[in-house]
C-alpha positions in Angstrom: 118.9 67.1 99.2 122.7 66.7 99.2 124.8 66.9 96.1 125.9 62.6 95.2 129.5 64.2 93.0 132.3 63.0 93.9 136.1 64.0 93.3 138.7 66.3 94.6 138.7 69.8 95.8 140.9 70.5 92.3 138.8 69.5 90.1 135.8 71.3 91.6 137.6 74.5 91.8 140.0 74.9 88.7 142.4 77.5 88.5 142.1 78.1 84.7 138.9 80.4 84.0 135.9 78.5 82.7 134.6 79.5 79.4 131.3 78.0 78.9 129.0 80.8 81.0 127.0 78.0 83.1 130.7 76.5 83.7 131.7 80.1 84.9 128.8 79.9 87.0 128.9 76.8 88.2 132.7 77.8 89.5 131.3 81.0 90.9 128.8 79.6 93.1 131.8 76.9 94.4 134.2 79.5 95.4 131.1 81.4 97.2 130.1 77.9 99.0 134.1 77.7 100.1 135.3 81.7 100.7 132.0 83.3 101.3 130.0 80.9 103.3 132.8 78.4 104.9 131.3 75.2 103.6 132.8 72.1 101.8 132.4 72.0 98.3 132.3 68.2 97.9 128.8 68.3 100.3 126.9 71.2 100.1 123.0 71.3 101.1 120.5 72.7 99.1 120.0 76.2 101.1 123.9 76.5 100.5 123.9 76.3 97.2 120.8 78.5 97.2 122.4 80.8 99.1 126.0 80.7 96.9 124.2 81.2 93.7 122.4 84.6 95.3 125.5 85.4 95.9 127.0 84.6 92.3 124.2 86.4 90.7 124.5 89.5 93.3 127.9 90.1 91.7 126.8 90.5 88.6 124.4 93.0 89.3 126.8 95.2 91.3 128.8 95.2 88.1 126.1 96.6 86.4 124.9 98.4 89.0 128.3 100.9 89.4 127.6 101.0 85.4 124.9 101.9 85.6 125.4 104.7 88.3 128.2 105.8 86.8 126.3 106.8 83.4 123.8 108.9 85.4 126.6 110.4 87.0 127.9 111.6 83.5 124.6 112.8 81.9 123.5 114.6 85.1 120.3 113.0 84.3 117.6 113.9 86.3 116.5 111.1 88.6 113.1 109.8 90.3 113.1 109.1 93.7 110.0 107.0 94.6 108.9 106.8 98.0 106.6 103.9 99.5 106.3 102.6 103.0 106.1 99.1 101.3 107.6 96.6 98.5 106.3 93.1 98.3 109.0 92.2 96.1 108.3 88.6 96.1 111.9 86.1 95.6 114.6 87.4 93.9 116.3 84.5 92.4 114.0 83.2 89.3 113.4 87.2 88.6 117.6 88.3 88.7 118.1 84.7 86.5 115.9 85.7 83.6 116.9 89.3 84.1 120.1 88.4 83.4 119.6 86.0 80.7 121.3 83.3 82.9 118.1 80.7 83.7 119.4 78.2 81.4 122.9 78.5 82.8 122.0 78.2 86.4 120.0 74.8 85.3 122.7 73.4 83.9 125.3 74.3 86.8 123.3 73.1 89.1 122.0 70.2 87.5 125.9 69.3 87.1 126.3 69.6 91.1 123.4 67.2 91.4 120.3 69.6 92.0 117.2 71.2 90.5 116.8 74.7 89.9 113.2 74.3 91.1 114.2 72.7 94.2 117.5 75.5 95.0 114.5 78.2 94.5 112.5 76.9 96.5 114.6 77.5 99.5 114.4 81.6 99.7 112.3 83.5 102.0 110.0 85.9 100.6 110.4 89.4 101.7 107.5 90.9 103.2 107.9 94.1 103.4 104.5 95.1 101.7 100.9 94.3 102.6 98.9 93.7 99.2 98.9 95.5 96.0 100.7 98.8 96.9 103.7 97.7 97.8 103.2 94.7 94.6 102.6 97.5 92.4 105.9 99.3 93.8 108.1 96.6 92.9 106.3 95.8 89.5 107.5 99.8 88.9 110.6 99.1 90.0 111.3 96.4 87.6 109.5 98.6 84.6 112.0 101.7 85.7 115.0 99.3 85.2 113.7 97.9 81.9 113.4 101.3 80.5 116.2 102.4 82.3 115.4 105.7 84.5 117.6 107.2 86.4 115.2 106.2 89.5 115.6 105.1 92.9 113.3 102.9 95.3 113.3 103.8 98.7 111.5 102.0 101.7 112.5 100.4 105.2 113.9 97.5 105.9 111.4 95.7 107.9 113.1 93.0 109.9 109.2 91.3 110.1 107.1 91.7 107.3 103.9 91.1 106.7 102.9 88.4 109.1 102.8 84.8 108.3 99.0 83.4 108.2 98.5 79.8 109.8 94.8 78.6 109.8 94.0 76.9 113.1 90.5 75.2 113.4 89.3 77.6 110.8 91.0 80.6 112.6 93.7 83.1 110.8 96.7 83.2 113.4 99.7 85.6 112.9 103.1 84.3 113.3 106.2 86.2 112.8 107.6 86.6 109.4 111.5 86.3 109.7 112.4 86.6 106.5 116.0 87.4 107.7 116.1 83.9 109.4 118.3 82.3 106.9 120.5 85.7 106.2 119.5 87.9 103.1 122.1 87.3 100.1 120.8 90.1 97.8 121.6 93.1 99.7 124.3 95.1 100.9 124.6 97.3 103.8 125.7 100.3 103.3 127.1 101.6 107.1 128.8 104.7 105.2 125.2 106.1 104.3 123.8 106.5 107.7 121.6 109.4 108.5 120.2 111.1 111.9 116.4 111.3 112.4 115.1 113.1 115.4 112.2 113.4 117.2 110.7 115.0 120.1 112.2 117.8 121.5 111.2 121.0 121.9 111.3 123.8 119.4 113.9 126.9 120.1 112.5 130.2 117.9 115.5 133.4 117.7 116.2 136.4 115.7 120.0 136.1 114.0 122.4 138.9 113.6 120.3 139.2 110.3 117.5 139.6 111.4 116.0 136.2 109.9 113.7 134.1 112.4 115.3 130.9 113.0 114.4 127.6 114.4 115.8 124.7 116.0 114.8 121.8 117.0 116.6 120.8 120.9 116.5 118.2 122.9 115.9 115.4 120.2 115.7 112.1 120.4 117.8 111.0 117.2 118.0 107.3 115.7 120.1 106.4 113.3 119.1 105.8 109.6 121.7 103.0 108.0 121.2 102.3 104.3 120.4 98.6 103.1 120.4 97.9 99.2 119.3 95.5 97.0 119.4 95.7 93.2 117.2 95.8 90.8 117.9 94.6 87.1 116.1 95.8 83.7 115.2 92.8 81.4 118.6 92.0 79.9 119.7 95.4 79.5 122.6 95.3 81.4 121.0 98.3 83.6 120.7 97.6 87.4 118.4 100.3 89.8 118.7 100.0 93.6 116.2 100.0 96.3 117.4 101.3 98.7 116.0 100.2 102.2 116.3 101.9 105.4 117.5 100.3 108.8 117.3 101.7 112.4 119.7 101.9 114.5 120.6 103.2 118.0 122.7 106.5 117.7 125.5 104.9 119.7 125.9 101.3 119.5 124.9 101.3 123.4 124.4 104.6 125.6 128.2 104.9 127.0 126.7 106.8 130.1 124.4 103.9 130.9 127.8 101.8 131.5 129.4 104.1 133.6 126.6 104.0 136.2 127.0 100.1 135.8 123.2 100.0 133.9 124.0 97.6 131.1 119.7 96.7 131.2 118.9 100.1 130.2 121.8 100.3 127.9 120.3 97.2 126.0 116.8 98.6 126.3 117.5 102.0 124.2 119.4 99.8 121.6 116.1 97.8 121.6 113.5 101.0 121.9 115.5 102.8 118.5 115.8 100.1 116.3 111.8 98.8 116.8 110.8 101.6 114.3 112.4 99.0 111.5 111.4 96.2 113.4 107.5 95.5 112.1 105.5 96.2 108.9 102.7 98.1 110.1 101.7 97.9 113.7 98.6 97.4 115.0 97.7 101.3 115.4 94.5 100.6 117.6 96.7 101.8 120.7 98.6 105.1 120.7 101.6 103.5 120.7 101.1 101.8 117.5 99.6 104.9 116.2 103.2 106.4 117.6 105.3 103.9 116.0 103.6 104.1 112.6 104.0 107.8 112.3 107.3 107.2 113.4 108.1 105.0 110.1 107.0 107.2 108.1 108.8 110.1 109.3 112.0 107.7 109.5 111.5 106.6 105.9 111.1 110.2 104.7 113.6 112.0 106.9 116.7 110.0 105.8 115.8 110.0 101.9 115.5 113.2 101.8 118.9 113.5 103.8 120.1 111.2 101.1 118.6 113.2 97.8 120.2 116.3 99.6 123.6 114.7 100.4 123.5 113.8 96.3 122.1 116.9 95.2 124.8 119.0 96.7 127.6 116.7 95.2 126.5 118.7 91.8 126.9 122.1 93.6 124.7 124.3 91.8 121.9 126.6 92.9 118.8 125.6 95.0 116.5 126.7 92.3 117.8 123.6 90.4 116.6 120.9 92.4 113.2 120.3 90.8 114.6 120.2 87.5 117.3 117.6 88.3 115.1 115.6 90.6 111.3 114.3 91.2 110.2 113.1 94.4 107.2 110.5 94.3 105.1 109.9 96.8 103.1 106.3 96.6 100.0 106.7 98.8 100.3 109.4 101.7 102.5 107.4 103.7 105.3 109.5 102.5 103.4 112.7 102.6 105.4 114.1 105.8 108.7 114.5 103.4 106.8 117.9 102.3 107.3 119.5 105.4 110.7 118.0 105.7 112.2 119.1 102.8 110.9 122.4 104.2 112.5 122.2 106.8 116.2 122.0 105.8 115.7 124.4 102.9 114.1 127.1 105.5 115.9 126.0 108.7 119.3 124.7 107.7 119.7 125.9 103.8 118.2 129.4 105.2 116.0 130.0 102.0 112.9 132.3 102.3 109.6 130.5 102.6 108.8 131.6 99.2 111.8 130.2 97.6 111.8 127.2 99.5 107.8 126.7 98.8 108.4 127.0 94.9 111.0 124.1 94.9 109.4 122.1 97.2 105.6 122.3 95.0 107.6 121.8 92.1 109.5 118.6 93.3 106.8 116.3 94.6 104.2 114.3 92.7 101.5 112.3 94.6 99.8 108.9 93.7 96.1 108.6 95.5 95.4 104.7 96.3 92.0 105.2 97.6 88.7 106.4 97.6 87.5 105.0 101.0 87.5 108.1 103.6 89.0 105.7 106.3 91.4 105.0 104.5 92.5 108.4 103.9 95.3 108.7 105.8 94.7 111.5 109.1 97.4 112.0 112.7 95.9 113.7 115.9 97.2 116.7 115.8 98.7 116.1 119.4 100.4 113.2 118.6 102.4 115.0 115.7 103.0 118.2 118.2 104.7 115.5 120.5 106.4 113.6 118.5 107.1 116.2 115.2 107.2 119.6 117.0 108.7 121.3 113.8 107.2 119.7 111.2 103.4 120.8 112.9 104.4 124.3 112.8 105.4 124.2 108.9 102.1 122.4 108.5 100.2 124.8 110.2 102.0 127.5 107.6 101.8 125.7 104.6 98.0 125.6 105.8 97.9 129.2 106.5 99.1 130.4 103.3 97.0 128.0 101.4 93.5 129.0 103.0 94.5 133.0 102.4 94.5 131.8 98.8 91.5 129.8 98.9 90.0 133.1 100.4 90.6 134.7 97.5 89.6 132.6 94.9 86.7 131.7 96.5 84.9 134.6 98.0 81.3 133.2 98.1 82.4 129.7 99.5 83.5 130.4 103.3 82.7 126.6 104.0 85.5 125.0 101.5 88.0 126.4 104.1 87.1 123.5 106.1 86.4 121.2 103.3 90.2 121.7 102.2 92.2 122.8 105.3 95.4 120.5 105.7 94.1 120.4 109.7 90.6 119.3 110.4 89.0 121.5 113.2 86.8 120.3 115.7 86.5 118.8 119.1 89.8 116.8 118.3 92.2 118.0 115.7 93.7 116.0 113.3 96.2 116.7 110.4 95.2 115.4 106.8 98.2 113.6 104.8 96.0 113.6 101.5 95.4 117.4 101.8 99.2 117.8 102.3 100.4 115.7 99.4 97.7 117.5 97.2 99.2 120.5 98.4 102.6 120.3 98.4 102.6 118.4 94.8 102.5 119.4 91.1 101.2 116.1 89.8 98.2 114.3 91.6 97.2 110.8 89.9 94.6 108.3 90.7 95.1 105.2 89.2 92.3 104.0 87.2 90.2 106.0 84.4 87.1 105.2 87.0 89.3 106.1 90.2 90.8 109.3 88.7 87.1 110.3 87.7 86.0 109.5 91.5 88.8 111.3 92.9 87.6 114.8 90.8 83.8 114.7 91.3 83.5 113.4 95.1 86.8 112.4 96.7 88.8 115.8 96.5 86.0 117.5 94.4 87.4 120.9 95.7 90.9 120.6 95.2 90.3 119.9 92.0 88.3 123.4 91.5 91.5 124.7 92.9 94.1 123.1 91.4 92.3 121.3 87.7 96.0 121.1 86.0 97.5 118.9 88.9 95.1 115.9 88.8 95.6 112.8 86.0 95.0 109.8 85.6 97.8 107.1 85.3 96.4 103.6 85.3 97.9 100.6 86.7 100.2 97.9 85.3 102.1 94.6 86.2 105.4 93.4 85.0 105.0 90.8 82.6 108.5 89.1 83.2 107.0 88.3 86.7 103.5 88.2 86.0 103.7 85.5 83.1 107.1 85.1 81.7 108.4 83.5 85.4 105.1 82.6 86.8 103.7 80.7 84.2 106.8 79.5 81.6 104.8 77.2 79.7 102.6 79.5 79.0 105.3 81.9 77.9 107.2 79.5 76.1 103.9 78.8 74.2 103.2 82.4 72.9 107.1 83.2 72.6 107.4 79.8 70.2 104.1 81.6 68.1 105.1 85.5 68.2 108.7 85.7 69.0 109.8 87.3 72.6 109.2 90.9 72.0 106.7 91.0 73.9 108.6 90.5 77.7 109.2 94.1 77.0 106.5 95.2 74.6 103.0 93.4 75.8 101.3 94.8 73.0 102.8 92.3 70.8 100.6 89.9 72.3 98.1 90.5 69.9 99.9 89.0 67.5 98.1 86.0 69.3 94.6 86.9 68.2 95.3 85.2 64.3 96.1 81.5 66.4 92.8 82.2 68.2 91.1 80.0 65.8 93.5 77.2 65.0 92.8 73.8 66.5 96.1 72.8 67.1 97.3 75.8 69.3 93.9 75.8 70.9 94.8 72.5 71.9 98.5 73.6 72.9 96.7 76.3 75.8 94.6 74.4 77.2 97.1 71.4 77.9 99.1 74.1 79.4 96.3 75.6 81.6 95.2 71.9 82.4 98.8 71.5 83.1 98.8 74.6 85.9 95.4 73.3 87.6 97.2 70.1 87.8 100.1 71.6 90.0 98.1 73.5 92.2 95.5 70.1 92.8 98.3 68.6 94.0 99.6 71.8 96.2 96.3 71.4 97.7 96.5 67.9 98.6 99.4 68.6 99.9 98.7 71.4 102.3 95.5 71.1 102.7 94.6 67.4 102.5 91.8 68.4 99.8 91.2 66.1 96.6 89.9 68.2 94.1 89.3 67.9 90.3 91.6 69.4 87.8 89.1 69.4 85.3 86.4 71.4 87.4 86.1 75.5 87.2 88.6 76.8 89.1 86.8 79.8 91.0 89.4 81.9 92.8 89.3 84.8 95.5 92.8 85.4 96.5 93.5 89.4 97.6 93.7 91.1 101.0 90.7 90.6 103.3 88.3 93.7 103.3 84.5 93.3 103.7 84.4 96.0 100.4 86.6 93.4 98.4 83.0 91.3 99.3 84.6 87.9 100.3 81.6 87.4 101.7 79.4 87.6 98.9 81.4 85.2 97.2 81.1 82.4 99.8 77.2 83.4 100.2 76.9 81.9 96.4 79.1 78.8 97.5 76.4 78.3 100.1 73.6 78.8 98.0 75.0 75.9 95.3 75.6 74.0 98.1 71.7 73.9 98.9 70.9 73.7 95.1 73.4 70.7 95.4 71.4 69.3 98.3 68.2 69.6 97.0 68.7 68.8 93.5 71.9 67.2 92.8 71.4 67.4 89.0 70.9 71.2 89.0 74.6 71.6 89.1 76.2 70.4 86.3 79.3 72.1 86.1 81.9 71.0 89.3 83.7 73.9 91.0 86.6 74.3 93.2 86.2 77.4 95.3 89.9 78.7 96.1 90.4 81.6 98.7 93.5 83.3 99.9 94.4 86.1 101.7 95.3 88.2 105.0 93.0 90.2 107.2 94.9 92.7 109.3 95.6 91.3 112.5 93.2 94.0 114.1 90.0 93.9 111.7 87.1 91.6 113.4 85.1 91.4 110.8 87.6 90.4 108.2 89.0 87.7 110.2 85.8 86.3 111.1 84.8 85.7 107.7 88.1 84.1 107.3 86.3 81.9 109.8 82.9 81.4 108.2 84.9 80.5 104.7 86.5 77.5 106.5 83.6 76.4 108.4 81.7 76.2 105.0 84.5 74.9 103.4 84.3 71.8 105.9 81.0 71.5 105.8 80.6 71.2 102.4 83.7 69.3 101.8 83.1 66.5 104.1 79.1 66.4 102.8 78.9 62.9 101.5 76.1 64.3 99.0 78.4 66.6 97.2 80.9 64.5 96.1 83.1 65.8 93.7 80.8 68.5 92.9 81.9 71.3 94.6 85.0 71.5 96.9 86.2 74.9 99.0 89.8 75.2 99.6 91.4 78.0 102.1 95.2 78.0 101.3 96.9 79.7 103.9 99.6 82.6 104.0 98.6 84.1 100.8 101.8 85.9 99.4 103.7 86.4 96.1 104.9 82.7 95.9 101.6 81.2 96.2 100.2 83.9 94.1 102.9 82.8 91.3 101.1 79.0 91.9 97.6 80.2 91.9 97.1 82.4 89.2 98.3 80.3 86.2 95.4 77.4 87.2 92.8 80.0 88.1 89.6 79.4 85.1 87.5 82.3 86.7 88.8 85.0 88.3 86.7 87.0 91.2 87.5 91.0 91.1 84.0 91.5 92.9 84.4 94.7 95.2 81.8 97.3 95.8 81.3 99.6 93.0 83.2 102.9 93.3 85.7 101.3 96.0 88.4 99.9 94.8 90.4 102.2 93.3 92.2 99.7 90.5 93.4 96.7 91.3 96.6 94.3 89.9 95.3 91.0 90.6 92.3 91.3 88.3 95.5 92.0 85.6 97.5 89.1 86.5 94.6 86.9 86.5 93.5 87.6 82.8 97.2 88.1 80.9 97.7 84.5 82.3 94.3 83.4 80.4 91.6 83.7 83.6 88.2 84.7 82.9 86.9 88.0 85.1 83.7 87.6 87.0 83.4 91.6 88.8 81.6 94.7 88.9 82.1 98.5 87.2 84.8 98.8 89.5 88.6 99.7 89.3 90.6 98.8 86.4 88.1 96.0 85.8 86.1 98.9 83.9 89.5 99.3 81.5 89.8 95.4 81.0 86.4 95.1 79.9 87.2 97.7 77.1 90.3 95.9 76.1 89.3 92.4 76.2 85.5 92.7 75.2 82.8 92.5 77.4 81.7 89.4 75.7 85.0 87.8 77.4 84.0 88.7 80.9 81.4 88.4 83.3 80.6 91.8 84.7 77.3 92.5 87.4 76.2 94.2 89.9 74.8 98.6 90.6 77.7 101.1 89.0 79.1 103.4 91.6 76.5 106.4 91.0 73.9 103.7 91.5 75.6 102.6 94.6 75.2 106.4 95.7 71.7 106.8 94.4 70.9 103.6 96.7 72.2 104.9 99.8 71.1 108.6 99.7 67.4 107.1 98.7 67.4 105.2 101.9 69.0 101.7 101.3 67.0 98.7 103.1 68.9 95.2 103.0 66.1 93.7 104.2 64.1 94.3 101.3 66.5 91.8 99.6 66.4 88.9 102.1 62.8 88.9 101.8 61.8 89.0 98.5 64.6 86.5 97.5 64.2 83.4 98.9 67.6 81.8 98.0 69.4 84.7 99.7 67.0 84.1 102.8 67.8 80.8 103.1 71.7 81.2 103.1 71.7 83.6 105.6 69.1 81.8 108.0 71.7 79.0 107.8 74.5 81.5 108.8 72.5 82.6 111.8 71.3 79.6 112.9 74.3 77.7 113.8 74.1 75.5 110.1 78.0 75.8 110.0 79.3 75.9 113.4 77.0 73.6 115.2 78.9 73.7 118.2 78.6 77.1 118.7 75.3 78.0 117.0 75.4 81.9 117.2 79.0 82.4 116.2 78.7 83.7 112.9 75.0 85.8 113.6 76.7 88.8 113.6 78.2 88.4 110.2 74.3 88.2 109.3 73.2 91.4 111.5 75.8 93.4 109.6 73.9 92.9 106.5 70.0 92.8 107.6 70.4 95.4 110.1 73.9 97.2 110.7 73.1 98.7 106.7 74.9 96.2 104.7 77.3 98.6 104.2 79.3 97.1 101.3 75.6 96.1 98.9 76.0 92.5 98.9 72.8 91.6 99.2 71.7 94.3 96.7 74.2 93.2 94.6 73.7 89.0 95.3 71.2 88.2 92.7 73.1 89.2 89.6 75.8 87.8 90.5 74.6 84.2 90.8 73.3 85.1 87.1 76.6 85.7 85.9 77.9 83.1 87.9 75.6 81.0 86.2 76.4 82.2 82.9 79.9 81.5 83.7 79.6 78.1 84.5 77.2 77.4 80.9 79.8 79.3 79.4 82.6 76.6 80.9 80.5 73.6 79.4 82.0 74.4 76.0 85.9 74.4 76.6 85.8 75.5 73.0 84.4 78.6 73.5 86.3 79.0 76.7 89.4 78.5 75.6 88.6 81.3 73.1 87.8 83.5 75.9 90.9 82.7 77.5 93.0 83.2 74.7 91.4 86.7 73.9 91.9 87.9 77.6 95.6 87.5 77.1 95.9 88.4 73.7 94.3 92.0 74.7 96.3 93.2 77.9 98.8 94.4 76.4 97.8 98.0 77.5 98.2 97.0 81.0 102.1 96.5 81.4 103.5 98.2 84.0 106.2 99.3 81.4 103.4 101.2 79.4 102.4 102.8 83.4 105.8 103.7 84.1 106.5 105.4 80.7 103.5 107.4 81.1 104.7 108.5 84.2 108.4 109.2 82.8 107.1 111.3 80.1 103.7 113.1 81.9 104.8 113.5 85.2 108.8 113.1 85.9 109.9 114.7 82.7 112.5 111.9 82.4 113.7 109.9 79.7 116.0 106.4 80.0 119.9 106.5 80.0 
């Protein structure tokens, strides 16, 4: 879209300062169009206007950030450093406009220029700097830290290519590079004066200095430079801004000049490419040794640059090292940054010449660790040989930490010699592995889970031995989501309806949503609520028609399952039920009375064969059902490609039934469940993760829980789970599995999906899909019956929203600040 406004340039760029906020913003946009972007202010295109608007907002953000930093320094506040290998912030434009209170002004300014805010916002490329829930949670927490005015910093990696762009070709997932920087990024500042050397490989030199101290240094190391790139995170209308500092890898010299001296220009370029590859792509495939090495490199690159930055800032104070924990806390978001523990030890012992005891006292009082998984295969380990080659000094430090730790454990538990092997930081055996979760626990003063259920599992089973050793370290901090993005931004019409009835305070105090409950039985409010929901469903239906060429009924039940693809999240269980419904329609059309639209979305890791195969199965089932004239509008199945934050903002407000059906005991918390419920969707889910706490808050009668409990899953496994019994006893399930195995959904390749069925019947059905199938089918029927009574459904929807106040990231971050970090707002 091109501006149609006419007039001379003087009228567009007046010398007199504007007085109205919208006019002031408009003039800032035009100045950036001309002076920052070098474009004609008479004919800017939509992308140019977006970039100029972003720069105009960045101007305002940096002013507030500098004021916030001055405040932190003047108060000598204790600081929080939040380390995460993933951040998934989503688009910045709307979020920043809302936080700065400039949304209406921007809309007015752009309208005056001949543009619509929605169209301009669509020009933003989303930075995919995370894989899913972990990165999105980290971004929610930064939003809350800023809103609570905490002296905090987020640290991550400036990936040139984020999580891949997903295409669906002939039903298959196809990965394409996600070059989110292709249009440039206009939110960040490159800090070329904040560059830190990060050293890999080499050999450890040991010697005794003139004072008799054993010293260590790394020689012949490869050095890569880490350059800071800052993006600003504003609090909600509070003039407070913190920064997310992302490290970009740069060669230690722009080119290796010795190569030029010998005429080897290609060698110089190769050196640059090799070094900068560290921050090139999020999560390289670590199936191959080269991928493992690059991933460990990324983790150390993040923590080494960050710890050096923290030390640089601390040294400014000129105070003793034993004050480091009093002035700083370093929070590890999962085990990915756990190598920060030996890195801080290295700096304190090797460079600052503290004794081991002094350094360890400081270290263990500085770090805190959040665990996000109970899956044994997700508890990160690294081959010791790789660690020795890549980080030789750090492996020595880990061994010394382990030696001292096991000595203490042996004294504490003299009658349990096997505990040493279970808790050792290094797994002994034919192959030796460094256990990063063990390192994180031993080196931190706090270890927390992310839902009440998850934290109990950590204490009772996953880290039971460590809980016996350090019972005071373990605690729970149930996850939360920011209501600014996940209601105000993604669902503006519902947010306006809420604000109209209870005021705007809920944006920073989500517990205020309780004030909606008196309106639940109001006919007018009920009608307005359902009109908003239907409008959102119409918008999503239009998107589905445009992107997938499928026409769906907005009045149908929108049953949504969008999240990362993993077998434990059980998208397979969902599609088995879809096939069962399809069979009922074919055999007896009158037996299915509620039209349904099933919406799937999510990415599978490029190397995860079964997850990708399930995506293909879903698309094959969708094609069969959507082209069967006997089905009509009773059943539609849609797979929306490239699930991301932007797409989630479209889907979540339009969802009726939210699928949260992981195998009990395997989902640490989940945050998608919170986003859907906050927007009035009804949960169908297992007794897993935060589903349990959502049930406690919204009421068992306002969601549909089903399936085995976590202890029942464990008991069934210990007694010898036989999935074939469920197959033989349940004729409907048997028909569904036989259709998949027999090629009904892949007639040109009859055996295509046989391995999916084999994994269930002959390879243990690890995730209890067949055991939970019948319970799931029954609760799905309950959901259909409830949906037929729209008044009752509306009441459930409103009560879900009104009772979700506990699940704000503001509440979660406030608990971290008070109970773990020991910081308060400035």
